C-alpha positions in Angstrom: 13.2 14.2 1.2 11.7 15.6 4.7 13.8 17.8 7.4 14.6 16.2 10.6 12.1 18.6 12.3 9.2 17.6 9.9 9.8 13.9 10.8 10.2 14.8 14.4 6.7 16.5 14.3 4.9 13.5 12.2 6.1 10.7 14.4 5.5 12.7 17.5 2.2 13.2 16.3 1.4 9.7 15.2 3.4 7.4 17.2 2.7 6.2 21.2 5.1 4.6 23.4 4.3 1.3 21.4 4.9 2.5 17.9 0.8 2.3 17.3 -1.3 5.0 15.6 -4.8 5.9 17.0 -7.5 6.8 14.7 -7.5 10.4 16.3 -3.9 10.7 15.6 -3.9 9.6 12.1 -6.7 11.8 11.3 -5.2 15.1 13.3 -2.2 14.7 11.5 -3.2 14.9 7.3 -1.2 17.8 7.1 1.8 16.8 8.3 1.7 13.5 6.5 1.3 15.7 3.3 4.3 17.7 4.1 6.5 14.5 5.2 5.9 12.2 2.1 7.4 9.7 4.0 7.2 8.2 7.2 9.0 5.4 9.4 6.9 2.1 9.7 4.2 2.6 11.5 1.3 0.3 12.4 -2.7 1.0 12.5 -4.2 -1.2 14.7 -8.0 -2.4 13.9 -8.9 -2.2 18.1 -7.6 1.2 17.9 -10.2 2.7 15.5 -14.0 3.4 16.2 -15.9 0.5 16.1 -18.0 -0.1 12.5 -20.9 -2.3 11.1 -18.7 -3.9 9.1 -15.6 -5.8 10.0 -13.6 -5.2 7.3 -10.5 -4.3 9.6 -11.2 -7.0 12.3 -7.8 -8.7 13.2 -5.8 -6.7 10.7 -2.7 -4.8 11.2 -1.8 -2.1 8.6 2.3 -1.6 8.6 3.5 0.7 6.4 6.2 3.2 5.6 5.2 4.9 2.8 1.8 7.3 2.3 1.5 7.7 -1.7 -1.3 10.3 -3.0 -4.0 8.2 -5.4 -5.7 11.6 -6.3 -5.2 14.0 -9.4 -5.1 17.7 -8.5 -8.5 19.4 -9.7 -8.3 22.5 -11.8 -10.8 24.4 -14.2 -9.3 22.5 -17.2 -9.6 18.5 -15.6 -11.2 16.2 -17.7 -15.0 16.1 -17.5 -18.1 14.3 -18.7 -18.8 15.7 -22.2 -21.6 17.9 -21.6 -20.6 18.7 -17.8 -19.6 21.8 -15.9 -16.1 21.8 -15.5 -14.7 22.8 -12.1 -15.2 26.1 -11.0 -12.9 28.7 -8.7 -14.2 31.9 -8.0 -11.7 33.8 -5.3 -14.0 35.4 -2.4 -11.3 37.1 -0.1 -7.5 37.8 0.1 -5.3 38.0 2.8 -3.8 41.2 1.3 -7.3 42.7 1.4 -9.7 40.7 3.7 -6.9 39.5 6.3 -7.9 35.6 5.4 -7.7 33.4 2.0 -11.0 31.9 0.7 -12.6 30.8 -2.6 -16.5 29.7 -3.9 -16.1 26.4 -6.0 -18.4 25.2 -8.5 -18.0 21.1 -8.5 -20.0 18.5 -10.0 -20.3 15.6 -8.2 -18.5 13.3 -10.6 -15.6 15.3 -11.6 -11.8 14.7 -11.0 -10.8 11.7 -8.6 -14.3 10.8 -7.2 -16.4 8.3 -6.1 -19.4 7.2 -7.1 -22.3 5.9 -4.4 -24.4 2.9 -5.0 -27.4 5.6 -5.7 -25.8 7.2 -8.6 -27.4 3.8 -10.6 -29.8 2.4 -7.7 -32.7 4.1 -7.2 -33.0 4.6 -3.5 -29.3 3.2 -3.5 -26.9 4.1 -0.7 -25.9 7.7 -0.7 -22.5 9.0 -0.4 -22.8 10.0 3.5 -24.4 6.5 4.5 -21.6 4.6 3.0 -20.1 2.5 6.0 -16.6 4.3 6.9 -15.5 0.7 7.5 -15.6 0.1 3.7 -13.4 3.3 3.0 -10.1 1.5 4.5 -9.4 -1.3 2.5 -6.8 -3.8 1.0 -5.9 -2.6 -2.4 -5.3 -5.1 -5.6 -4.0 -3.3 -8.6 -4.4 -5.5 -11.8 -2.1 -3.9 -14.4 -3.7 -4.2 -18.0 -1.3 -1.5 -19.5 -0.3 -3.9 -22.2 -3.8 -4.6 -23.0 -4.8 -1.4 -23.1 -1.9 -0.4 -25.3 -3.0 -2.6 -27.6 -6.7 -1.8 -27.6 -8.4 1.7 -26.1 -11.2 0.1 -25.6 -10.1 -3.1 -23.5 -12.3 -4.0 -20.6 -10.6 -5.9 -17.7 -11.8 -9.6 -17.9 -12.7 -12.3 -15.4 -9.6 -13.8 -16.5 -7.6 -10.7 -15.5 -8.7 -11.2 -12.0 -8.0 -14.8 -12.2 -4.7 -14.0 -13.5 -3.7 -11.8 -10.6 -5.1 -14.1 -8.3 -2.9 -16.7 -9.5 0.4 -14.9 -8.6 -1.0 -13.2 -5.3 -3.7 -15.8 -4.0 -7.2 -15.0 -3.7 -8.3 -11.4 -3.3 -8.6 -10.6 0.3 -12.1 -9.4 2.4 -12.8 -6.1 1.9 -10.6 -5.6 -0.9 -10.8 -2.3 -3.3 -10.0 -3.7 -6.8 -8.5 -0.9 -8.9 -7.6 -1.1 -12.6 -4.3 0.2 -13.7 -4.6 1.0 -17.7 -1.9 3.7 -17.6 -4.6 6.2 -18.6 -3.8 8.0 -16.0 -0.9 9.8 -17.6 -3.3 11.4 -19.7 -5.4 13.4 -17.2 -3.8 16.7 -17.8 -4.9 16.7 -21.4 -8.2 16.8 -21.4 -9.0 16.1 -24.9 -6.9 13.1 -24.8 -8.1 11.7 -21.4 -11.7 11.7 -22.8 -10.9 10.2 -26.3 -13.4 11.5 -28.1 -14.0 10.0 -32.0 -16.0 12.0 -34.7 -19.2 10.5 -33.4 -18.7 11.5 -30.1 -17.8 8.3 -28.6 -15.6 8.3 -25.7 -12.4 5.4 -25.7 -11.0 4.6 -22.8 -10.5 1.0 -20.9 -12.5 -0.1 -17.9 -13.8 -3.2 -16.1 -15.9 -5.8 -18.3 -19.2 -5.9 -16.7 -18.9 -9.8 -16.7 -15.7 -8.8 -14.3 -18.0 -6.5 -12.2 -20.5 -9.2 -11.6 -17.9 -11.9 -10.4 -16.3 -9.6 -8.2 -19.8 -8.5 -6.7 -21.0 -12.1 -6.2 -17.9 -14.3 -5.7 -15.6 -12.1 -4.1 -15.8 -9.9 -0.9 -15.0 -6.8 -2.1 -15.9 -3.3 -1.2 -15.1 -1.4 -4.7 -13.4 -1.2 -7.7 -11.4 2.0 -8.7 -10.1 2.7 -12.3 -7.7 5.2 -13.8 -10.5 6.6 -16.4 -12.9 8.7 -16.5 -15.5 5.7 -16.2 -15.8 2.3 -14.6 -17.3 1.2 -17.9 -15.1 1.3 -20.9 -15.9 4.7 -22.6 -17.8 2.9 -25.6 -20.3 1.6 -23.1 -23.8 2.3 -24.0 -25.6 0.4 -21.2 -23.3 1.1 -18.3 -23.5 -2.5 -17.5 -20.6 -2.3 -14.9 -21.8 0.8 -13.3 -25.6 -1.2 -12.9 -23.4 -4.4 -11.6 -21.6 -2.5 -9.2 -23.9 -0.3 -7.7 -26.5 -3.1 -7.7 -24.3 -4.9 -5.4 -24.1 -2.1 -3.2 -20.1 -1.3 -3.9 -18.7 2.2 -4.6 -16.8 2.7 -7.9 -13.9 5.5 -7.5 -12.9 7.1 -11.0 -9.9 8.8 -12.2 -7.7 6.9 -9.8 -4.1 8.3 -10.1 -0.9 6.9 -9.8 -1.4 3.1 -9.3 1.3 2.2 -10.9 3.4 3.5 -7.7 1.5 1.3 -5.9 2.4 -2.7 -5.2 -0.1 -4.6 -7.0 -1.0 -6.5 -3.3 0.0 -5.8 0.0 -0.7 -1.9 0.3 -4.3 -0.8 2.0 -6.2 2.1 0.4 -7.7 4.7 2.6 -10.7 6.3 0.0 -11.3 10.0 1.8 -15.1 9.8 0.0 -17.6 12.7 0.4 -19.9 13.0 3.2 -23.0 15.2 2.1 -26.2 14.0 2.6 -28.1 12.6 -0.2 -25.1 12.6 -2.4 -24.6 10.3 -5.5 -20.9 10.8 -5.4 -18.2 13.2 -4.9 -14.4 14.0 -5.1 -12.3 11.8 -3.3 -8.9 11.8 -1.7 -7.2 8.2 -1.9 -3.5 7.6 -0.2 -2.2 4.1 -0.6 -0.4 3.3 2.5 2.5 0.4 1.7 
């Protein structure tokens, strides 16, 4: 629970006289939001934001009372793709010795909660720095396949799973970010269990079936997909068909998403704090869900 002083400071930064949140106020108060953990309902109006090429936010009002963290903290023991370098942290200076604190980081682009840009699988595809920022704030649709994944660790989310979600919640909203909740996020603190290699070196965990990815790319107007596992494809995939489908359609993917079970399956908004280095195939991402 936040103290009244923290809540007052956060709301003073974010709220204007009409209760709306400006883009500058929203971004400038990130630290206060983290400290607060929850806010009184606020409204982010599209007209307050800098115009973007893709009108995903046009005419849409976002009202929320909770800001949820959908990213895992990253450490040298975090799961990595087999054979990849782990996350590295080397202390450079300390407050005690140098007057300020800083570390040197060694980070693979595809580690922890991270974004895959289309360039990851498409030669000449969109790189991290060129993803339209209007695509990084989106309605999030969470498709729960925990029961299926509990019965089959290689489960691939299907078109039928998408249609079942729509039968309950209506067709996916324009510009949606579609996330698979398989319950695999609970394994993240145990790298061996998360990667789940068998004796032959094959990984086993759920993902999207390529047909489902193609359906979303061709039949629905989405911006990207997310998984709570190490890959958009099921771990035993040999052709990475889901990656090829999403990247080929110009969509981004986010892997190792956390805490999807805490987010409403519909009605929430995701903010993808994607990487911004030039020419990147992907990189660390900080996801926030607003609901």
